[in-house]
C-alpha positions in Angstrom: 58.0 53.3 53.0 60.7 55.7 53.7 64.3 54.7 53.5 66.3 54.1 56.8 68.1 57.2 58.2 71.8 56.8 58.7 72.6 56.8 62.4 73.1 60.1 64.1 76.8 60.8 64.3 77.8 61.7 67.7 79.3 65.2 67.8 81.8 66.5 70.1 80.5 68.7 72.4 81.7 72.4 71.0 84.8 73.7 72.9 84.3 76.8 75.1 86.2 78.9 72.4 83.8 77.7 69.8 80.6 78.3 71.9 81.5 82.1 72.0 83.5 82.1 75.2 87.2 83.1 75.2 89.8 80.8 76.6 91.9 82.5 79.4 95.4 83.3 78.3 98.1 81.7 80.4 99.5 83.7 83.0 102.9 85.1 81.9 106.0 83.6 83.5 108.0 85.9 86.0 110.8 86.0 83.3 108.3 87.5 80.6 107.0 89.9 83.0 110.5 91.0 83.9 111.8 91.3 80.3 108.7 93.4 79.3 109.3 95.9 82.3 113.0 96.3 81.2 111.7 96.9 77.8 109.4 99.4 78.9 112.1 101.1 81.1 114.5 101.4 77.9 111.6 102.5 76.0 111.0 105.4 78.4 114.7 106.1 78.3 114.5 106.6 74.4 111.6 109.0 74.8 113.1 111.0 77.6 116.5 111.6 76.1 117.0 115.0 76.1 118.9 117.0 73.2 122.3 115.7 73.0 122.2 113.3 75.9 122.8 109.7 75.2 121.0 107.2 77.3 122.5 104.1 75.9 125.3 103.9 78.4 122.9 103.8 81.3 120.6 101.5 79.5 123.8 99.1 79.0 124.5 99.3 82.7 120.9 98.6 83.5 120.6 95.7 81.3 123.9 94.2 82.4 122.9 94.5 85.9 119.5 92.7 85.2 121.5 90.0 83.7 124.3 89.8 86.4 124.7 86.4 88.0 122.4 86.2 91.0 120.0 88.8 89.8 116.2 87.7 89.5 116.0 88.1 85.8 118.7 85.5 85.2 117.2 82.9 87.4 113.8 83.4 86.0 115.0 83.2 82.5 116.8 79.9 83.3 113.5 78.6 84.7 111.3 79.9 82.1 113.4 78.4 79.5 113.4 74.9 81.0 109.9 74.9 81.6 109.1 76.1 78.0 110.8 73.0 76.4 107.9 71.1 74.8 105.6 74.0 75.2 105.5 76.1 72.0 103.2 78.8 73.5 105.4 79.4 76.4 108.5 79.5 74.2 106.9 82.0 72.1 105.8 84.1 74.7 109.4 84.1 76.3 110.8 84.7 72.6 108.2 87.9 72.1 109.1 89.4 75.4 112.9 89.2 74.5 112.2 90.7 71.2 110.5 93.6 72.8 113.4 94.2 74.9 115.9 93.9 71.8 113.5 96.5 69.8 113.6 98.7 72.7 117.6 98.7 72.9 117.7 99.1 69.0 115.8 102.4 69.5 118.5 103.6 71.7 121.3 102.3 69.4 119.8 104.3 66.7 120.5 107.3 68.7 124.1 106.7 69.0 126.4 109.6 67.5 127.9 108.7 64.0 131.4 108.4 65.2 130.3 105.6 67.5 128.5 103.8 64.9 131.4 104.1 62.6 133.5 102.4 65.1 131.4 99.3 65.3 130.1 99.5 61.4 126.9 97.6 62.2 123.1 98.4 61.4 121.3 99.4 64.4 119.3 96.1 64.6 122.4 94.0 64.9 124.3 95.8 67.3 121.3 95.8 69.6 121.2 92.1 69.3 124.8 91.9 69.9 124.6 94.1 72.9 121.6 92.2 74.3 123.3 88.7 73.8 126.5 89.9 75.4 124.4 91.2 78.5 122.5 87.7 78.7 126.0 86.1 78.6 127.0 87.9 82.0 124.5 85.6 83.6 126.6 82.8 82.9 130.1 84.7 84.1 131.5 84.8 87.6 130.0 87.4 89.7 133.4 89.1 89.8 133.7 89.5 86.1 130.3 91.4 85.5 131.7 94.8 86.0 134.5 94.1 83.5 132.0 92.8 80.8 130.0 95.8 81.4 133.0 98.0 80.8 133.9 96.3 77.8 130.3 96.9 76.3 130.4 100.6 77.2 133.9 100.7 75.4 132.3 99.0 72.4 129.8 102.0 72.0 132.6 104.4 72.6 131.9 105.3 76.2 
């Protein structure tokens, strides 16, 4: 007589990703799309810079305008940040999009003339982070202060 078989375990049905199908990526938030589009714009400015032309002042004005109070990016970012609380995937996607923007800005900062770099005395990555954080802070300012803040940032880089 054969020994009794152990009862069959009930295996969970394989998930679609284990069965060879790919799970759908979540649709990017509007803030994420806007950040990535802005990063592409700044990247294009860096690539298209001719000879001695410095694209950073125009990029800073574009960034400050994108973060101005009432601008679509500012509102989208607030909503996305609140929605990402407790959702690691959404928080990571938003952080990744912001980092792409910072890297595009860093590429422009690296092209600053030496006298402007000596004036600030920061590595390109730190200055790019500082400029991006300052532009993000413009979203919290009264609308009447946005132009003054942008002017201050331009003075910081020697323009």
